[in-house]
N, C-alpha and C positions, 0 to 999 in steps of 0.2 A: 860715034854716039848712037845708042839704040833708042827706039821710041816705044818699046814694049817694057813691061815690068819684069824685073829680074832681082835676084838677091846676090849680094856681093859680100864675101867674107871680109870682116873688118878687123877683128882681133880675137885673141883667146879670151874666154870668159874671165880667166884669172887676171887679165890686164885691167879690168874695171873693178876697183875696190869701192865700197860704199863711201860716198862723199869724198872720194880721193881725186887724184889727177884724172883729167879727161884724156881720151884717145882722139887726136885730131885726124881729119880726113878731108879730102877735097871732093866737091860735087859740082855739077852744073845745075843751077837753079834758074828757071825761066830764061835760059840762054846765057847766063853769066857764070863763070867759074867762081865758086865761093868756098870758104873754109867752113867746116862743120866740126862738131865735137860730140863724142859719146861719153856718158857718165853712168854711174850706177847709183841709184838712190833707193834705199830700203829694199835692197836685193834685186831690183828690177833695172835693166839697162834702158836708157833713154838717149836720144840724139836730137840735136838741133843745129840749125845754121848758126854760125858764130857771128851774129850781127844783132846789135841792140835794136829794139823797135823804135827808140827815140830818134837816133841817127844811125844809119847803117854802117857802124864801125865794129871791129872785133871787140869782144867783151872781156877777155881774160886779163887779170891783173898781173899775172906772171904766166909764162908759157904753160898752157893746159891746166890752169887753175881758175875755177869758176865759183866754187863753193865759198860761202862765208865761213867764219871761224866755228860756227855751230854745226855746219854741215846740213843745214835745213833750207838754204836759199842759194840760188845762182845769182851772182851780182855782176853788173856792168861796172867795170873799173873806172870808166870815164864819167858816167852819169849817175851812178849809184842806184840805178833801177834794180829791183829785186824780183826774181822770177821763181815760181814754184818748180822744183826739179822734175816732178812727175808729169806736169802738163805744159810747162812753158808759159803759163799765164803770168802776166805782170801784176804784182800786188803792191808795189811801192815805188815811188820815184817817177821820173818822167817816162811815160810809156805811151805807145800807140799800138795797142793790141798785145798779142803774145808772141813768143818765139816761134819760128817755123819749125815744126816737129818733123823728124825723119823717122819713119817706121823701122824698128829693129825687131829681130827675132833672135832667139838663143837656143841652141840645141847642140848636143855632143861636144860641149866645151868650147863652142865657137859662137861669137856674136856676128850677125850679118845685118847689113842695111838693105833696104828695099828701094829700088828706083820706082818712078811713077811718071805721070803726065808732065809735071813741071820739074821733076828731079831725076837727073841722069848721072851716070858715071862719067868721070873725066876721061876723054879718049887719049890713047897713046901713053 
């Protein structure tokens, strides 16, 4: 595990469709290995830790599915909390703050995620 910031290729840009399936990946957050996910909303890729702010459990209702039927909200399948896809802010249901956002960048047809002080790549 490194302690400096770096960018890590996550997926092809084409793998993220607006309000479609998420691309899952693993990270080390604050010393714990966690599942994370990347989505595309209104043309922009976003990524978050896959843990509800109400109780730290994974949110997807089916593997890699987070959007509601309208494609406007990310939902926690267990608690029904609704989050804004662009910011991770909780807007309905049982919440304690917002989702932990992971910085992404996109260029040359590749989406990359950025490590940081509390967020690192999984070793090995």
